[in-house]
C-alpha positions in Angstrom: 100.5 117.2 123.1 103.6 114.5 122.8 102.9 110.9 123.5 106.6 108.9 124.5 106.5 105.2 124.6 110.1 103.8 125.9 110.6 101.0 128.1 113.9 102.7 129.3 113.3 105.5 132.2 116.6 107.1 131.6 115.4 107.4 127.8 112.0 108.8 128.8 113.7 111.1 131.1 115.9 112.7 128.9 113.7 113.0 125.8 111.3 114.8 128.3 113.7 117.2 129.3 115.0 117.7 125.7 111.6 118.8 124.7 110.7 121.1 127.6 112.9 123.0 126.5 111.1 123.4 123.3 108.3 124.0 125.3 106.8 120.6 124.0 104.4 118.8 126.4 105.0 115.3 126.8 103.7 112.2 128.4 105.5 109.1 128.8 104.4 105.8 129.2 107.0 102.5 130.0 104.9 100.2 127.7 101.8 100.2 125.3 99.6 98.7 127.6 99.8 101.9 129.7 99.5 104.2 126.7 96.0 102.1 125.6 94.9 102.7 129.2 94.9 106.6 129.2 95.4 107.4 125.9 92.4 110.2 125.1 91.6 110.1 121.1 89.7 113.2 121.1 93.3 114.7 122.0 95.6 114.0 118.8 99.2 114.0 119.2 102.3 112.9 118.5 103.8 109.4 118.7 107.5 109.0 119.5 107.5 104.9 120.1 110.2 102.6 121.3 110.4 100.1 118.1 111.8 97.3 120.5 110.2 96.8 123.8 108.6 94.1 125.7 105.3 92.1 125.7 104.4 94.9 122.6 107.0 96.4 120.1 106.3 100.0 118.7 104.9 98.7 115.3 102.8 96.2 117.3 101.6 99.5 118.7 100.6 101.0 116.1 98.8 98.4 114.9 96.6 98.3 117.7 96.3 101.9 117.1 95.5 101.6 113.5 93.0 99.2 114.7 90.9 101.7 116.7 91.0 104.5 114.2 93.8 106.3 115.6 96.5 107.2 112.6 98.6 110.1 114.6 101.9 111.4 113.3 104.7 108.8 114.9 108.5 109.0 115.2 109.7 105.4 115.7 113.1 105.2 117.5 115.7 102.6 118.2 118.8 101.3 119.8 118.7 98.3 117.4 117.7 99.9 113.8 118.4 97.9 110.5 117.0 98.0 107.2 114.0 96.1 107.7 113.1 97.4 110.6 113.1 101.0 108.9 111.2 99.8 106.3 108.3 97.8 108.4 108.4 101.3 109.9 107.7 103.4 107.3 105.1 100.8 106.0 103.3 101.3 109.0 103.1 104.9 108.5 105.6 106.1 110.5 106.9 110.0 109.9 110.4 109.3 111.1 112.6 106.3 112.0 115.8 107.2 114.3 118.7 105.7 116.0 119.3 106.2 119.6 121.0 107.9 121.2 118.4 110.5 119.3 120.1 113.8 117.9 118.5 117.2 119.3 118.1 118.7 116.3 117.2 115.8 113.7 114.6 114.9 116.4 112.9 118.5 116.8 113.0 118.4 113.0 110.6 115.3 112.9 108.5 116.4 115.2 108.1 120.1 113.2 107.3 117.2 109.9 104.8 115.6 112.3 103.1 119.1 114.1 102.4 119.6 110.4 100.5 116.3 109.5 98.9 116.7 112.9 97.8 120.5 111.6 96.4 118.9 108.2 94.6 116.2 110.4 92.8 118.3 112.7 91.8 120.1 109.4 90.2 117.2 107.9 87.9 116.3 111.2 86.6 120.2 111.3 86.1 119.7 107.9 84.8 116.6 108.0 82.1 118.1 110.5 81.4 120.6 108.9 80.3 118.6 105.8 78.3 115.8 108.2 75.8 119.1 108.7 75.0 118.7 105.5 71.9 116.6 104.0 72.1 113.8 101.3 70.9 116.6 98.8 72.8 119.3 100.2 76.0 117.8 99.9 74.7 116.6 96.4 74.4 120.4 95.4 77.7 121.3 96.9 79.4 118.6 94.4 77.5 119.9 91.3 78.8 123.7 93.0 82.7 122.3 93.3 82.0 120.8 89.7 81.5 124.3 88.7 78.0 124.4 88.0 75.5 127.2 88.2 72.2 127.4 90.1 70.0 126.8 86.7 72.7 124.1 85.6 71.9 122.2 89.1 68.2 122.7 88.8 68.3 121.4 85.4 70.5 118.0 86.2 68.6 117.3 89.9 65.6 117.9 88.2 64.4 120.3 90.6 63.0 123.9 90.9 65.8 126.9 90.6 64.2 128.2 94.1 65.0 124.8 95.7 68.7 124.4 94.5 69.1 128.5 96.2 67.4 127.4 99.1 69.9 124.1 99.3 73.0 126.6 98.4 71.2 129.2 101.0 71.4 126.3 104.2 74.8 125.0 102.9 76.4 128.5 103.4 74.7 128.8 106.6 76.0 125.4 107.5 79.4 125.8 106.1 79.9 129.0 108.0 80.9 130.5 104.1 78.7 131.9 101.5 82.1 131.8 98.9 81.9 129.2 96.7 85.7 129.3 96.1 85.7 128.4 100.0 82.6 125.7 100.0 84.3 123.9 96.9 87.9 124.1 98.9 86.1 122.5 101.5 84.4 120.3 99.5 88.0 118.9 97.7 89.5 118.7 100.6 87.3 116.1 101.9 86.5 114.3 98.6 89.3 114.8 96.9 
């Protein structure tokens, strides 16, 4: 899903037409207030924001979203870009900064970059959900597994029985959906690196 916020109806129409030819689903909003009123945080997407809009600028909108814990990939577009605005946009976390009229191929390249970032965001959310199922002790055991310690070493470090460690490891495998130590380690490192 692409969320397009621009106060210029002609720009919104042109971008929707362009993006639909690439099979992209686009929801449009004339201003920040409309986006905030209709945004579903459970449906992450790519933001395309106009830098200069009445009431709330694209940068101010990004700050409002960040305050709500929403840090989706964003592309800032503007008809009045300068180096300072570009610098502020990148500091705010935008993926790309494009000037109007937006070049089709440059926009699609920026969207592809955002899609890759969104895929990574989805993976982090899924990993976090899996790891949140672990008890504190299981998470501790998994941390030692990720460091390369075997069950006997973990038992010694935590001063618990080998049988208890093996029980925790079995529970970890069940909750993470994989008995593979390599996959468990990858999940751990992806969340705590």
